[in-house]
C-alpha positions in Angstrom: -86.1 -44.6 -45.2 -84.4 -48.0 -44.6 -81.6 -46.6 -46.8 -81.5 -43.3 -44.7 -81.7 -45.3 -41.4 -78.8 -47.4 -42.4 -76.6 -44.2 -43.8 -77.8 -42.5 -40.6 -76.3 -45.8 -38.7 -73.0 -46.2 -41.1 -72.5 -42.5 -40.6 -72.9 -43.1 -36.7 -70.3 -45.8 -36.7 -67.9 -43.7 -39.0 -67.9 -41.6 -36.5 -67.7 -43.5 -33.5 -65.1 -45.1 -35.2 -63.1 -41.6 -36.0 -63.8 -40.9 -32.6 -62.3 -43.9 -31.3 -59.4 -43.4 -33.8 -59.3 -39.9 -32.4 -59.3 -40.7 -28.9 -56.8 -43.4 -29.2 -54.9 -41.0 -31.4 -54.9 -38.6 -28.0 -54.2 -41.3 -25.9 -50.9 -42.1 -27.7 -49.8 -38.4 -27.8 -50.7 -37.7 -24.5 -48.3 -40.9 -23.6 -45.4 -40.0 -26.1 -45.9 -36.1 -24.5 -45.7 -37.6 -21.2 -42.4 -39.2 -22.0 -40.7 -36.5 -23.9 -41.9 -34.6 -20.6 -40.5 -36.7 -18.4 -37.2 -37.4 -20.5 -37.0 -33.4 -20.7 -37.4 -33.1 -17.0 -34.7 -36.1 -16.2 -32.1 -34.1 -18.7 -33.0 -30.6 -17.0 -32.4 -31.9 -13.6 -29.2 -33.6 -14.8 -28.2 -30.4 -16.6 -29.0 -28.4 -13.6 -27.3 -30.4 -11.0 -23.9 -30.3 -13.6 -24.2 -26.8 -13.5 -24.7 -26.5 -9.8 -21.7 -28.4 -9.5 -19.6 -26.8 -12.1 -20.6 -23.3 -10.4 -19.8 -24.5 -7.2 -16.4 -26.3 -8.2 -15.5 -22.3 -9.8 -16.4 -20.6 -6.5 -14.0 -22.7 -4.8 -11.4 -22.5 -7.7 -12.0 -18.8 -7.3 -12.0 -18.9 -3.6 -8.5 -20.9 -3.5 -7.4 -18.4 -5.8 -7.9 -15.9 -4.1 -6.7 -17.2 -1.1 -3.1 -18.1 -2.6 -3.1 -15.0 -4.0 -3.3 -13.0 -0.6 -1.5 -15.3 0.6 1.4 -14.8 -1.7 0.4 -11.0 -1.6 1.3 -10.9 2.1 4.4 -13.0 1.9 5.6 -10.3 -1.2 3.9 -7.4 1.6 6.3 -9.1 4.1 9.3 -9.2 2.2 9.7 -5.8 1.2 8.7 -4.4 4.1 11.6 -6.3 5.5 13.6 -5.2 2.7 12.1 -1.5 3.4 13.5 -2.1 7.0 16.9 -3.5 5.8 17.6 -0.3 3.8 16.1 2.1 6.7 18.5 0.8 8.8 21.2 0.6 6.5 20.6 4.2 5.3 19.8 5.3 9.3 23.5 3.6 10.0 25.0 6.1 7.2 23.4 8.9 8.6 24.3 8.4 12.0 28.0 7.9 10.4 27.6 11.0 8.6 26.1 12.7 11.0 29.1 11.3 13.4 31.1 12.7 11.0 30.0 16.1 10.5 30.2 16.9 13.8 33.4 15.7 14.2 34.2 18.4 11.1 32.0 21.2 13.1 33.6 20.0 16.4 37.1 20.9 14.2 35.9 23.8 12.5 34.5 25.4 15.9 38.4 24.5 17.7 39.8 26.2 14.6 37.3 29.1 14.5 37.8 29.6 18.6 41.6 29.4 17.7 41.9 32.8 15.3 38.9 34.4 17.1 40.5 34.0 20.3 41.1 37.6 21.5 44.9 38.4 21.9 45.2 40.6 24.9 48.0 42.8 24.8 49.9 44.2 28.4 51.6 47.6 28.3 53.3 48.6 31.3 51.0 51.5 33.0 52.8 53.6 35.4 51.1 54.6 38.3 50.1 57.9 37.2 47.8 55.9 34.4 45.7 53.9 36.8 42.4 54.3 35.2 43.2 53.4 31.6 41.7 51.2 29.5 42.9 47.8 28.5 42.5 47.3 25.0 41.8 43.5 23.1 42.8 42.8 19.5 41.4 40.1 17.6 42.0 38.9 14.0 39.0 40.5 13.4 39.3 44.0 15.2 42.3 45.1 15.9 41.0 47.6 17.7 38.5 46.1 20.1 37.3 47.5 23.1 38.5 46.9 27.0 36.0 44.4 28.2 34.6 43.6 25.3 34.3 39.5 24.8 34.7 37.6 21.2 31.8 36.2 20.7 32.4 32.6 18.6 30.6 31.8 15.5 27.8 30.1 16.0 27.1 29.4 12.3 28.6 26.3 12.3 27.2 25.0 15.7 23.6 26.1 14.0 24.0 24.5 10.9 25.5 21.2 12.2 22.1 21.6 15.0 20.0 22.2 11.6 21.1 19.4 9.8 21.1 17.4 12.5 17.2 18.1 13.0 16.5 17.9 9.8 17.7 14.0 9.5 16.1 13.7 12.4 12.9 14.7 10.3 13.1 13.1 7.5 13.8 9.5 9.5 10.9 10.0 11.7 8.7 10.4 8.7 10.0 7.6 6.7 7.8 4.1 7.2 
C-alpha cells in the first residue's frame, strides 16, 4: 500500500507538474497570440489608413482630371462655336453678296424683258368714217394683239429671285 500511495502521489505530482507546464505554455501562447493580434491590428490599421488616403488621393486626382477635362472641353467648345459663328458670318456675307448680285441680274433681265415685251403701238390715220375702229397693239410675242390688251411682263424671273431669297433666308435661319 505504501507503494500505491507513493505511486499515487507521484502520479498526482506528475499531473500537477504537467498541468503547471500546460498552463504556463497556454499563458505563453496566449501572450504570443495577443502580441501577434496586436501587431496584426496595428498593421491592419496602417494599411486601412494608407488605403483610405490612396483612395482619397485617387478620387481627388480623378475629380481634378475631370474638372480640367471639362474646362478644356468648354474652351474647345467655345473655340468651335466662335469658328462656326465666323464661318456663318462669312457665309452670310457671301450669300448677301450673291443675293445682291442675283437681284442686280434679275433687275437687268427684267429691264431687258420689259424692253422686248413692251407693246408697240401702231397708229394709223383714221378717217372720220372709221371712228369706232379698234386700235391694234403688236408685241414681239404676238403681232396680232387685241386693242386694249395689256402685255403681262414675265414675272417668272421675279418669282425666281423671291424663291431664291426665301430659300437662302430659310437656310440661314435653320443654321446654328
